[in-house]
DRENDO-1510 file (C-alpha; in Angstrom, 1 decimal, always signed):
<recs>
REC; n; res; u; v; w
REC; 1; MET; -33.3; +32.7; +56.8 .
REC; 2; PRO; -35.8; +35.3; +58.0 .
REC; 3; ASN; -37.3; +35.0; +61.4 .
REC; 4; PHE; -40.9; +33.8; +60.9 .
REC; 5; GLY; -41.4; +35.1; +57.4 .
REC; 6; PHE; -44.9; +36.0; +56.2 .
REC; 7; GLN; -46.0; +36.5; +52.7 .
REC; 8; THR; -49.3; +37.5; +51.0 .
REC; 9; SER; -50.4; +38.7; +47.7 .
REC; 10; VAL; -52.3; +41.6; +49.3 .
REC; 11; GLY; -50.2; +44.7; +49.7 .
REC; 12; GLY; -50.0; +46.2; +53.2 .
REC; 13; PHE; -51.2; +43.1; +54.9 .
REC; 14; SER; -51.7; +43.8; +58.6 .
REC; 15; SER; -48.7; +43.0; +60.8 .
REC; 16; THR; -51.2; +42.3; +63.6 .
REC; 17; VAL; -52.3; +39.1; +62.0 .
REC; 18; HIS; -48.7; +38.0; +61.4 .
REC; 19; ASN; -47.8; +38.7; +65.0 .
REC; 20; ALA; -50.9; +36.8; +66.2 .
REC; 21; ILE; -49.8; +33.7; +64.2 .
REC; 22; GLN; -46.2; +34.0; +65.5 .
REC; 23; LYS; -47.4; +34.2; +69.1 .
REC; 24; ARG; -49.7; +31.1; +68.7 .
REC; 25; VAL; -46.8; +29.1; +67.3 .
REC; 26; LEU; -44.4; +30.1; +69.9 .
REC; 27; ASP; -46.9; +29.5; +72.7 .
REC; 28; THR; -47.7; +26.0; +71.4 .
REC; 29; LEU; -44.0; +25.2; +70.9 .
REC; 30; ARG; -43.3; +26.1; +74.5 .
REC; 31; ALA; -46.3; +24.3; +76.0 .
REC; 32; GLY; -47.7; +21.8; +73.6 .
REC; 33; LEU; -44.8; +19.7; +72.3 .
REC; 34; ILE; -44.0; +16.3; +73.8 .
REC; 35; ALA; -40.8; +15.3; +71.8 .
REC; 36; LEU; -38.9; +18.6; +72.2 .
REC; 37; PRO; -39.3; +19.7; +75.8 .
REC; 38; LYS; -37.7; +22.9; +77.0 .
REC; 39; GLY; -34.0; +22.4; +77.8 .
REC; 40; SER; -33.5; +19.1; +76.0 .
REC; 41; VAL; -33.0; +20.7; +72.5 .
REC; 42; TRP; -29.6; +21.5; +71.1 .
REC; 43; PRO; -30.0; +24.0; +68.2 .
REC; 44; ALA; -28.4; +22.9; +64.9 .
REC; 45; GLU; -27.5; +25.1; +62.0 .
REC; 46; ILE; -28.9; +24.7; +58.5 .
REC; 47; GLY; -26.2; +24.6; +55.9 .
REC; 48; PRO; -26.1; +24.4; +52.1 .
REC; 49; MET; -28.7; +22.5; +50.1 .
REC; 50; ARG; -27.8; +18.9; +49.0 .
REC; 51; GLY; -30.2; +17.8; +46.3 .
REC; 52; GLU; -33.7; +18.3; +47.5 .
REC; 53; ASN; -32.7; +18.2; +51.1 .
REC; 54; PHE; -30.8; +20.5; +53.5 .
REC; 55; THR; -27.8; +19.6; +55.6 .
REC; 56; VAL; -28.1; +20.4; +59.4 .
REC; 57; ALA; -24.9; +20.6; +61.3 .
REC; 58; LEU; -24.3; +20.3; +65.1 .
REC; 59; THR; -20.8; +21.2; +66.1 .
REC; 60; GLN; -19.4; +20.4; +69.6 .
REC; 61; TYR; -16.0; +20.9; +71.2 .
REC; 62; PRO; -15.1; +18.1; +73.5 .
REC; 63; ASP; -13.1; +18.6; +76.7 .
REC; 64; LEU; -9.4; +17.9; +76.6 .
REC; 65; LEU; -8.5; +14.7; +78.3 .
REC; 66; ASP; -6.8; +15.3; +81.6 .
REC; 67; ALA; -4.3; +12.4; +81.0 .
REC; 68; ALA; -2.8; +14.6; +78.2 .
REC; 69; VAL; -1.4; +17.1; +80.8 .
REC; 70; THR; +2.4; +17.0; +81.1 .
REC; 71; ASN; +3.2; +16.1; +84.7 .
REC; 72; PRO; +5.8; +17.0; +85.8 .
REC; 73; LEU; +7.0; +19.8; +83.5 .
REC; 74; THR; +10.7; +19.8; +82.5 .
REC; 75; GLU; +12.3; +23.1; +83.6 .
REC; 76; GLY; +12.8; +25.4; +80.7 .
REC; 77; VAL; +11.2; +23.0; +78.2 .
REC; 78; PRO; +7.6; +23.8; +77.0 .
REC; 79; PRO; +5.4; +20.8; +76.6 .
REC; 80; ALA; +3.9; +19.8; +73.3 .
REC; 81; ALA; +0.7; +21.8; +72.4 .
REC; 82; LEU; -2.5; +19.9; +72.9 .
REC; 83; ILE; -4.8; +19.7; +69.8 .
REC; 84; LEU; -8.4; +20.9; +70.2 .
REC; 85; GLY; -11.0; +18.5; +68.9 .
REC; 86; VAL; -14.1; +19.2; +66.9 .
REC; 87; ASP; -17.0; +16.8; +66.9 .
REC; 88; SER; -19.4; +17.6; +64.1 .
REC; 89; THR; -22.7; +15.8; +63.4 .
REC; 90; ASN; -24.4; +16.3; +60.1 .
REC; 91; PHE; -27.9; +15.1; +59.1 .
REC; 92; THR; -30.3; +16.0; +56.4 .
REC; 93; VAL; -33.7; +17.5; +56.7 .
REC; 94; ALA; -36.4; +18.3; +54.2 .
REC; 95; GLN; -38.7; +21.2; +53.6 .
REC; 96; VAL; -42.3; +20.5; +54.5 .
REC; 97; GLY; -45.5; +22.4; +54.2 .
REC; 98; ALA; -49.3; +22.4; +53.8 .
REC; 99; TRP; -52.1; +24.8; +52.9 .
REC; 100; THR; -55.9; +25.0; +53.1 .
REC; 101; THR; -58.5; +27.0; +51.3 .
REC; 102; ALA; -61.8; +28.7; +52.1 .
REC; 103; THR; -64.1; +29.6; +49.2 .
REC; 104; ASP; -66.0; +32.8; +48.9 .
REC; 105; VAL; -69.3; +31.0; +49.1 .
REC; 106; ALA; -68.2; +29.3; +52.3 .
REC; 107; LYS; -67.2; +32.6; +53.8 .
REC; 108; PHE; -70.7; +34.0; +53.1 .
REC; 109; GLN; -72.5; +31.0; +54.4 .
REC; 110; SER; -70.5; +30.3; +57.5 .
REC; 111; PRO; -71.4; +32.1; +60.7 .
REC; 112; HIS; -67.7; +31.9; +61.7 .
REC; 113; ASP; -64.6; +33.7; +60.6 .
REC; 114; LEU; -63.1; +31.0; +58.4 .
REC; 115; ARG; -60.1; +33.1; +57.7 .
REC; 116; GLN; -59.2; +33.3; +61.4 .
REC; 117; ILE; -60.0; +29.6; +61.9 .
REC; 118; ALA; -57.7; +28.7; +59.0 .
REC; 119; ILE; -54.9; +30.7; +60.7 .
REC; 120; ASP; -55.4; +28.9; +64.0 .
REC; 121; LYS; -55.5; +25.4; +62.4 .
REC; 122; ILE; -52.4; +26.0; +60.2 .
REC; 123; ALA; -50.4; +27.3; +63.2 .
REC; 124; ARG; -51.3; +24.2; +65.1 .
REC; 125; LEU; -50.5; +22.0; +62.2 .
REC; 126; ALA; -47.1; +23.5; +61.8 .
REC; 127; VAL; -46.3; +22.8; +65.5 .
REC; 128; GLN; -47.7; +19.2; +65.2 .
REC; 129; THR; -45.5; +18.6; +62.2 .
REC; 130; ILE; -42.4; +19.6; +64.2 .
REC; 131; ASP; -43.4; +17.3; +67.0 .
REC; 132; ASN; -44.1; +14.4; +64.7 .
REC; 133; ILE; -40.7; +14.6; +63.1 .
REC; 134; ALA; -39.1; +14.7; +66.5 .
REC; 135; LEU; -41.1; +11.7; +67.8 .
REC; 136; THR; -39.9; +9.7; +64.7 .
REC; 137; SER; -36.3; +10.4; +65.7 .
REC; 138; LEU; -36.9; +9.3; +69.3 .
REC; 139; ALA; -38.7; +6.2; +68.2 .
REC; 140; ALA; -35.8; +5.2; +66.0 .
REC; 141; HIS; -33.4; +5.2; +69.0 .
REC; 142; THR; -32.1; +1.8; +70.1 .
REC; 143; ILE; -34.0; +0.3; +73.1 .
REC; 144; ASP; -31.5; +0.3; +76.0 .
REC; 145; LYS; -33.7; -1.5; +78.5 .
REC; 146; GLU; -36.6; -3.8; +77.7 .
REC; 147; GLN; -38.9; -4.7; +80.6 .
REC; 148; THR; -40.6; -7.6; +78.7 .
REC; 149; ALA; -42.7; -8.6; +81.7 .
REC; 150; GLY; -42.5; -5.5; +83.9 .
REC; 151; VAL; -43.9; -2.1; +84.3 .
REC; 152; LEU; -42.2; +1.3; +84.8 .
REC; 153; SER; -40.8; +1.2; +88.3 .
REC; 154; THR; -38.8; +3.2; +90.8 .
REC; 155; SER; -36.0; +0.6; +90.4 .
REC; 156; LEU; -35.9; +1.1; +86.6 .
REC; 157; LEU; -35.8; +4.9; +87.0 .
REC; 158; LEU; -32.9; +4.8; +89.4 .
REC; 159; ASP; -31.0; +2.5; +87.0 .
REC; 160; ILE; -31.7; +4.9; +84.1 .
REC; 161; LYS; -30.6; +7.9; +86.1 .
REC; 162; GLY; -27.3; +6.1; +87.0 .
REC; 163; GLU; -26.6; +5.3; +83.4 .
REC; 164; LEU; -27.4; +8.8; +82.2 .
REC; 165; ASN; -25.0; +10.2; +84.9 .
REC; 166; ALA; -22.4; +7.7; +83.7 .
REC; 167; ARG; -22.8; +9.0; +80.2 .
REC; 168; ASN; -22.3; +12.6; +81.5 .
REC; 169; VAL; -25.7; +13.6; +80.3 .
REC; 170; GLN; -26.6; +16.5; +82.4 .
REC; 171; PRO; -30.2; +17.0; +83.8 .
REC; 172; VAL; -32.2; +20.0; +82.6 .
REC; 173; PRO; -32.2; +22.7; +85.3 .
REC; 174; GLY; -35.5; +22.8; +87.1 .
REC; 175; ALA; -36.8; +19.7; +85.4 .
REC; 176; GLY; -34.2; +17.0; +86.0 .
REC; 177; TYR; -34.4; +14.3; +83.3 .
REC; 178; TYR; -37.5; +14.2; +81.2 .
REC; 179; ALA; -39.4; +10.9; +80.9 .
REC; 180; LEU; -41.7; +11.0; +77.8 .
REC; 181; CYS; -44.3; +8.2; +77.9 .
REC; 182; HIS; -47.8; +7.0; +77.1 .
REC; 183; PRO; -50.3; +7.3; +80.0 .
REC; 184; TYR; -50.4; +3.5; +80.3 .
REC; 185; ALA; -46.6; +3.4; +81.0 .
REC; 186; LEU; -46.9; +6.1; +83.7 .
REC; 187; ARG; -49.8; +4.2; +85.2 .
REC; 188; GLY; -47.4; +1.4; +86.0 .
REC; 189; LEU; -45.3; +3.7; +88.2 .
REC; 190; GLU; -48.3; +5.3; +89.8 .
REC; 191; GLY; -49.6; +1.9; +90.8 .
REC; 192; GLU; -46.6; +1.2; +93.1 .
REC; 193; ALA; -47.7; +0.8; +96.7 .
REC; 194; SER; -45.4; +3.6; +97.9 .
REC; 195; LEU; -44.0; +6.5; +95.9 .
REC; 196; ASN; -41.7; +8.3; +98.2 .
REC; 197; GLY; -41.3; +11.9; +96.8 .
REC; 198; TYR; -43.8; +11.6; +94.0 .
REC; 199; VAL; -45.4; +15.0; +93.2 .
REC; 200; ASP; -48.3; +15.5; +90.9 .
REC; 201; VAL; -47.8; +18.9; +89.5 .
REC; 202; THR; -50.8; +19.0; +87.2 .
REC; 203; SER; -52.6; +21.2; +89.7 .
REC; 204; HIS; -49.8; +23.7; +89.5 .
REC; 205; SER; -49.9; +24.0; +85.7 .
REC; 206; ALA; -51.7; +27.1; +84.5 .
REC; 207; GLU; -54.3; +26.4; +81.8 .
REC; 208; LYS; -53.0; +29.1; +79.5 .
REC; 209; ALA; -50.8; +27.6; +76.7 .
REC; 210; SER; -48.0; +30.1; +77.2 .
REC; 211; ASP; -47.1; +28.7; +80.6 .
REC; 212; LEU; -43.9; +26.7; +80.2 .
REC; 213; THR; -44.9; +24.2; +82.9 .
REC; 214; ALA; -48.0; +23.2; +81.1 .
REC; 215; GLY; -47.9; +19.5; +80.2 .
REC; 216; ALA; -45.7; +18.4; +83.1 .
REC; 217; VAL; -47.8; +15.9; +84.9 .
REC; 218; SER; -45.5; +14.7; +87.7 .
REC; 219; GLN; -42.1; +14.8; +89.2 .
REC; 220; TYR; -40.3; +12.0; +91.0 .
REC; 221; ARG; -36.8; +11.1; +91.9 .
REC; 222; GLY; -35.2; +13.7; +89.6 .
REC; 223; PHE; -37.6; +13.0; +86.6 .
REC; 224; THR; -40.3; +15.2; +85.1 .
REC; 225; PHE; -42.9; +13.1; +83.3 .
REC; 226; LEU; -44.6; +14.2; +80.1 .
REC; 227; ARG; -47.3; +11.9; +78.9 .
REC; 228; SER; -49.0; +11.6; +75.5 .
REC; 229; SER; -51.2; +9.0; +73.8 .
REC; 230; ARG; -49.2; +9.8; +70.6 .
REC; 231; ILE; -46.3; +7.7; +71.9 .
REC; 232; ALA; -47.5; +4.5; +70.4 .
REC; 233; GLY; -47.0; +1.0; +71.7 .
REC; 234; VAL; -44.5; -1.4; +70.1 .
REC; 235; LEU; -44.2; -5.2; +70.2 .
REC; 236; SER; -41.6; -6.7; +72.4 .
REC; 237; ALA; -38.9; -9.3; +71.5 .
REC; 238; THR; -40.3; -12.8; +70.9 .
REC; 239; ARG; -41.0; -14.7; +74.1 .
REC; 240; THR; -41.6; -18.4; +74.8 .
REC; 241; GLY; -45.4; -18.6; +74.7 .
REC; 242; PRO; -48.1; -20.4; +76.6 .
REC; 243; THR; -49.9; -23.7; +76.0 .
REC; 244; GLY; -53.7; -23.6; +75.6 .
REC; 245; ALA; -56.3; -26.0; +76.8 .
REC; 246; PHE; -59.1; -26.8; +74.3 .
REC; 247; ALA; -61.5; -27.8; +77.1 .
REC; 248; THR; -61.3; -24.6; +79.1 .
REC; 249; ASP; -59.8; -22.0; +76.7 .
REC; 250; ILE; -57.2; -21.3; +79.4 .
REC; 251; TYR; -53.6; -20.5; +78.5 .
REC; 252; THR; -50.8; -21.5; +80.9 .
REC; 253; LEU; -47.4; -19.8; +81.2 .
REC; 254; ALA; -45.7; -19.8; +84.5 .
REC; 255; GLY; -45.0; -16.3; +85.8 .
REC; 256; HIS; -46.1; -14.7; +82.6 .
REC; 257; GLY; -46.3; -11.2; +84.1 .
REC; 258; LEU; -49.3; -10.2; +81.9 .
REC; 259; GLN; -52.3; -8.1; +83.0 .
REC; 260; ASN; -55.8; -7.9; +81.8 .
REC; 261; GLY; -56.1; -5.7; +78.7 .
REC; 262; ILE; -52.5; -6.3; +77.5 .
REC; 263; ARG; -52.3; -6.7; +73.7 .
REC; 264; ILE; -50.3; -9.7; +72.4 .
REC; 265; GLN; -49.5; -11.4; +69.1 .
REC; 266; PHE; -48.5; -15.0; +68.5 .
REC; 267; VAL; -45.4; -15.5; +66.3 .
REC; 268; THR; -45.7; -19.3; +66.1 .
REC; 269; LEU; -48.4; -21.7; +67.1 .
REC; 270; THR; -48.7; -25.5; +67.3 .
REC; 271; GLY; -52.3; -26.7; +67.5 .
REC; 272; GLY; -55.2; -24.6; +68.6 .
REC; 273; GLY; -57.5; -24.7; +65.6 .
REC; 274; SER; -58.6; -21.8; +63.4 .
REC; 275; ASN; -59.8; -19.2; +66.0 .
REC; 276; ILE; -56.3; -18.3; +67.1 .
REC; 277; VAL; -53.8; -17.3; +64.4 .
REC; 278; ILE; -50.4; -15.7; +64.2 .
REC; 279; SER; -49.7; -12.0; +63.6 .
REC; 280; THR; -53.2; -11.0; +65.0 .
REC; 281; ASP; -53.9; -8.8; +67.9 .
REC; 282; TYR; -55.5; -10.5; +71.0 .
REC; 283; TYR; -56.1; -9.0; +74.4 .
REC; 284; VAL; -55.5; -10.8; +77.7 .
REC; 285; ARG; -58.3; -11.3; +80.2 .
REC; 286; ASP; -59.0; -13.5; +83.3 .
REC; 287; VAL; -55.4; -13.2; +84.5 .
REC; 288; THR; -54.0; -15.3; +87.4 .
REC; 289; THR; -50.3; -15.7; +88.2 .
REC; 290; ASN; -49.8; -18.5; +85.7 .
REC; 291; THR; -52.9; -18.5; +83.4 .
REC; 292; PHE; -55.1; -16.2; +81.3 .
REC; 293; ARG; -57.7; -16.2; +78.5 .
REC; 294; LEU; -57.7; -14.2; +75.3 .
REC; 295; ALA; -60.3; -11.9; +73.7 .
REC; 296; ALA; -60.5; -10.3; +70.2 .
REC; 297; THR; -61.0; -6.9; +71.8 .
REC; 298; LYS; -60.0; -5.3; +75.1 .
REC; 299; GLY; -62.5; -6.5; +77.7 .
REC; 300; GLY; -64.2; -8.7; +75.1 .
REC; 301; VAL; -65.5; -12.2; +75.4 .
REC; 302; SER; -63.1; -15.1; +75.7 .
REC; 303; ILE; -62.1; -16.8; +72.4 .
REC; 304; ASP; -63.0; -20.5; +72.0 .
REC; 305; LEU; -60.2; -22.8; +71.2 .
REC; 306; ASN; -62.4; -24.7; +68.7 .
REC; 307; THR; -60.3; -27.7; +67.6 .
REC; 308; SER; -57.4; -28.7; +69.8 .
REC; 309; ASP; -55.0; -27.8; +72.5 .
REC; 310; ILE; -52.1; -25.4; +71.8 .
REC; 311; THR; -49.1; -27.5; +72.6 .
REC; 312; ALA; -46.4; -24.8; +72.0 .
REC; 313; SER; -46.2; -21.2; +70.9 .
REC; 314; THR; -44.1; -18.0; +70.9 .
REC; 315; PHE; -45.5; -14.6; +71.2 .
REC; 316; LYS; -44.9; -10.8; +71.6 .
REC; 317; THR; -46.5; -8.4; +74.0 .
REC; 318; GLU; -47.3; -4.7; +73.6 .
REC; 319; GLN; -44.7; -2.5; +75.2 .
REC; 320; PHE; -44.7; +1.2; +75.6 .
REC; 321; PRO; -41.5; +3.2; +75.0 .
REC; 322; VAL; -40.3; +5.7; +77.6 .
REC; 323; TYR; -37.8; +8.2; +76.3 .
REC; 324; PHE; -35.4; +9.7; +78.8 .
REC; 325; LEU; -33.9; +13.0; +77.8 .
REC; 326; GLY; -31.4; +15.3; +79.5 .
REC; 327; ALA; -29.9; +18.7; +78.5 .
REC; 328; GLY; -29.0; +18.8; +74.8 .
REC; 329; SER; -30.3; +15.3; +74.0 .
REC; 330; VAL; -31.9; +16.1; +70.7 .
REC; 331; ALA; -30.5; +18.3; +67.9 .
REC; 332; ALA; -33.2; +20.2; +65.9 .
REC; 333; GLY; -33.1; +22.7; +63.0 .
REC; 334; ASP; -34.0; +26.3; +63.9 .
REC; 335; VAL; -37.7; +26.9; +63.7 .
REC; 336; SER; -37.0; +30.4; +62.4 .
REC; 337; THR; -37.3; +28.8; +58.9 .
REC; 338; LEU; -41.1; +28.7; +59.5 .
REC; 339; GLN; -43.0; +30.8; +57.0 .
REC; 340; TYR; -46.7; +31.6; +56.7 .
REC; 341; PHE; -48.6; +32.5; +53.6 .
REC; 342; GLN; -52.1; +33.9; +53.2 .
REC; 343; THR; -53.7; +35.0; +50.0 .
REC; 344; ASP; -57.0; +36.7; +49.6 .
REC; 345; ALA; -56.9; +38.4; +46.2 .
REC; 346; PRO; -57.4; +37.4; +42.6 .
REC; 347; ASP; -54.5; +36.1; +40.5 .
REC; 348; SER; -54.0; +34.0; +37.4 .
REC; 349; ALA; -54.9; +30.8; +39.3 .
REC; 350; ASN; -57.9; +32.4; +41.0 .
REC; 351; PRO; -59.1; +35.1; +38.6 .
REC; 352; LEU; -62.6; +35.6; +40.2 .
REC; 353; ASN; -61.2; +35.5; +43.8 .
REC; 354; GLN; -63.3; +32.4; +44.5 .
REC; 355; PHE; -61.1; +31.2; +47.3 .
REC; 356; GLY; -58.5; +32.3; +49.8 .
REC; 357; THR; -55.5; +30.2; +51.0 .
REC; 358; THR; -53.6; +29.9; +54.3 .
REC; 359; GLY; -50.5; +27.7; +54.6 .
REC; 360; PHE; -47.0; +27.2; +56.0 .
REC; 361; LYS; -43.7; +25.8; +55.0 .
REC; 362; GLY; -40.4; +25.2; +56.9 .
REC; 363; ILE; -37.2; +23.2; +57.0 .
REC; 364; PHE; -37.4; +20.8; +59.9 .
REC; 365; GLY; -35.5; +17.9; +61.2 .
REC; 366; THR; -34.2; +16.3; +64.4 .
REC; 367; LYS; -31.6; +13.8; +65.5 .
REC; 368; VAL; -30.6; +12.2; +68.8 .
REC; 369; VAL; -27.3; +13.7; +69.8 .
REC; 370; THR; -24.3; +11.4; +70.0 .
REC; 371; SER; -21.5; +13.2; +71.7 .
REC; 372; LYS; -17.8; +12.6; +72.1 .
REC; 373; ASP; -17.0; +14.3; +75.4 .
REC; 374; THR; -13.2; +14.1; +75.4 .
REC; 375; VAL; -10.3; +14.5; +73.1 .
REC; 376; SER; -6.7; +13.3; +73.7 .
REC; 377; GLY; -3.8; +15.7; +73.5 .
REC; 378; ALA; -3.1; +14.4; +70.0 .
REC; 379; GLY; -6.6; +15.3; +68.8 .
REC; 380; SER; -8.1; +11.8; +68.9 .
REC; 381; LEU; -11.8; +12.0; +69.9 .
REC; 382; GLY; -13.2; +9.8; +72.7 .
REC; 383; ALA; -16.0; +7.2; +72.5 .
REC; 384; ALA; -19.3; +8.3; +71.1 .
REC; 385; VAL; -22.2; +8.2; +73.6 .
REC; 386; ASP; -25.9; +8.8; +73.0 .
REC; 387; ARG; -27.3; +11.6; +75.1 .
REC; 388; MET; -30.6; +9.8; +75.8 .
REC; 389; MET; -31.9; +6.4; +76.8 .
REC; 390; THR; -35.0; +4.4; +75.8 .
REC; 391; ALA; -36.8; +1.8; +77.9 .
REC; 392; THR; -39.9; -0.3; +77.0 .
REC; 393; VAL; -42.3; -1.3; +79.7 .
REC; 394; MET; -45.6; -3.1; +79.9 .
REC; 395; SER; -48.9; -1.2; +80.4 .
REC; 396; GLY; -49.7; -0.5; +84.0 .
REC; 397; GLU; -53.4; -0.3; +83.2 .
REC; 398; THR; -55.5; -3.0; +84.8 .
REC; 399; LEU; -59.0; -3.8; +83.6 .
</recs>
C-alpha cells in the first residue's frame, strides 16, 4: 500500500497541498484521538482480501516457559530442543470513505476558500472515523469491574493497576497506564477529599495540535487520564429498586448511592400510576442517604406519583465506562492505507465543471489485543489474557 496516497484528475497537482493534508492528519492522529493514545497501539498488518473485507494479522512470539529448562543437564546428552510458539490474531476490517462537493456557483458566491475548507474538514473526518472505529472496539470489551453504586476512586485505580501488572500488561513509558473516560467519571475521582500526587497537566499542554501531550488532562498514581464526552454512558446491571410514596413523591432505597442528576431507568414496576413507566429515562433529584425524587429532565421538576404507591421495582443506573490501556493494548491497521482524492476538472460525470470534489478512503480496523505470554517447551501456548481492563462507574457530577 502507498504511504498516504493522493490522486486527482488534474495533471501536475501541487504536492504542497498533498503535504498539507498529510501533516494535518498526522498532527490530529497524534494529539486529537482518544481511543488510540500514543504507545497503546500495536500495529497490525493488512493481508489478502476476503470477500469485501480485509484480513488484519497481529503476530506475537510468546516467551519460552522457564519450567521447560532441563535442570540439571545430563553430561554428554543434549536436551530436547524447545519449540518456539507463534500467537497469531486475525480480524477483518473494511474499507471506508467519504467525499464532499463544492459547486462552481458556491465558489464564486462564498467569501471563503471552499476548496481549502473541504480539505480541512475531510482530513478531520478521516481521523474521526479512525477514532470511532477504535472506540467501538473498546466499548465491546467485557466489563471487568462494575461500580454499580460507586464513583471512580483511588482504591479502584490501585486495584486496576494491580490486575494489569498481574496480566503482565506493561505501562506506556512516560504515561503509565491510560485511563480513557467521560468527564463525569473523572469528576468522581477529582471529588475525593485528598488526592495525594494528583497532577493537573492541562496547563502544561501546548495549544498547538502537533504537541503529543495535548489531551492529557491529569496524571495520578501511575495513570494518565484522557477525557472525552464521546465516551457514552451505559446502563448498569439490574438492581433492586426503591419503593415510592404516592403522598410525597419520595422514593426510598437504603444506601442507594445515587447523586442528583444521575440517569436511571426502571426495569419492572409494581404500582405507581401512569406517570412513571419502565424503559424511560428519569433523573434523580433531592437526594438524601436513603431517599430521592425523580424528574423527567436533569434538574427538572419532581414527577408526581399520580395514582398509587410503588411497592416494588427494579432499575438500572447510568454508568460511565473507563478504559484502561497499557503498552500494546489495541491492535490497529496501518493508517498508511489512507488516501485522499481531489478533483477540480471536467469529466464525463461533470462535463461543465460545475463542482469539485474532495474525499478520502482507507482500510481501518481495531481489536483489543489478547496475548499468550508463554509457551511450553513442547510448543503449547499459555492462557490468553486481555491487555486492557474496563470498569464502569457512576457519574461524579453533583447538581
